[in-house]
N, C-alpha and C positions, 0 to 999 in steps of 0.2 A: 601278377604273374609275372618270375624272372625265368630270361629265355636264353639257355648259354649251349655252347657247342663245342664237341671238343676238337685242341686247340688245335692238331692237325685240318679238322673240317672248317675251325674257323678259318685260316690262310688260303683254304682252296674257295669259300664262300667269296673272301678280298680281292682276292687273287681275280675273281671270274667280274664280280662285279668292278673292281678299278678297268678291265680289257676289253669287255666283252661290253656290246652296245646294247640296251636293257631288250627293245625287239629280238635280238635274241635269245638273251640267255637263258629264255626256256627250254628252245628247242638243243639249245648246245649241254644243260643239265637231262635234259631224258635222254639222247645218244650215249652219256658217259657210261651207264653200269654195259653198254656190249661193250663198247671202245676199251673198260677196264680188263676185259674175261682176256680180251686177242693181249692186250700190253702187258698183265701182272698179275694176268688168272694161272699161271706156272708158282707163284711164291704164294708160301706158306700164309694165312691167313693168322690174324691176331684178334679177336674179340676182344667189344671198346662201349663205347659210352659216347653214340655221334653230336644226340643231340638230350638236350633236361628241359620241363619247362617244373619251374618250383611253383607252387603254390603257398602264399604267406600262410602262417598260422594267425589263425581269428584268437583273439582276447578272453575267455568265455563263453568258448564253442566247444560241445561234446570233444576231447581227443582222438574219444573211435572211431568219430565219423569224418574227421581232419585227412588228408593226401597230401604231405609234404613236399613229395616229387614222384611224379611221373615220368620215369625211364625208369629202363632193367637193360640188364648188357644185351650185346648183340653179336653175333659171326658173324660180320659184313662179310658175304658171296663176290669172286668175282666176279657176277652172271645180274649183280646185281639186288639178288635175294638176300634172304637173310635166316640164318637159324638164331627165332626167338622172337619177342612178341611185337617191339619197340621198331621202327625202320626209318628210315631215311625215306617218303615218296621217290 
């Protein structure tokens, strides 16, 4: 399985991991949706795919049963919700 993130999401993840103590990362990440709504809620939101999980294709496997990509575009909302199927927790 291959994990990839949007380049902007990757920048934020790397910044958080480099600058925040590990024991505070979850708490900070959980409060970001509320802060985002206050700071940037007035900007128009652009849809993007925050995270993709790709499963390797198996040789000789029935192609109709393969799932090559587990992702869908989402409209990220300033309140942390989304309009779509896939979303970052």
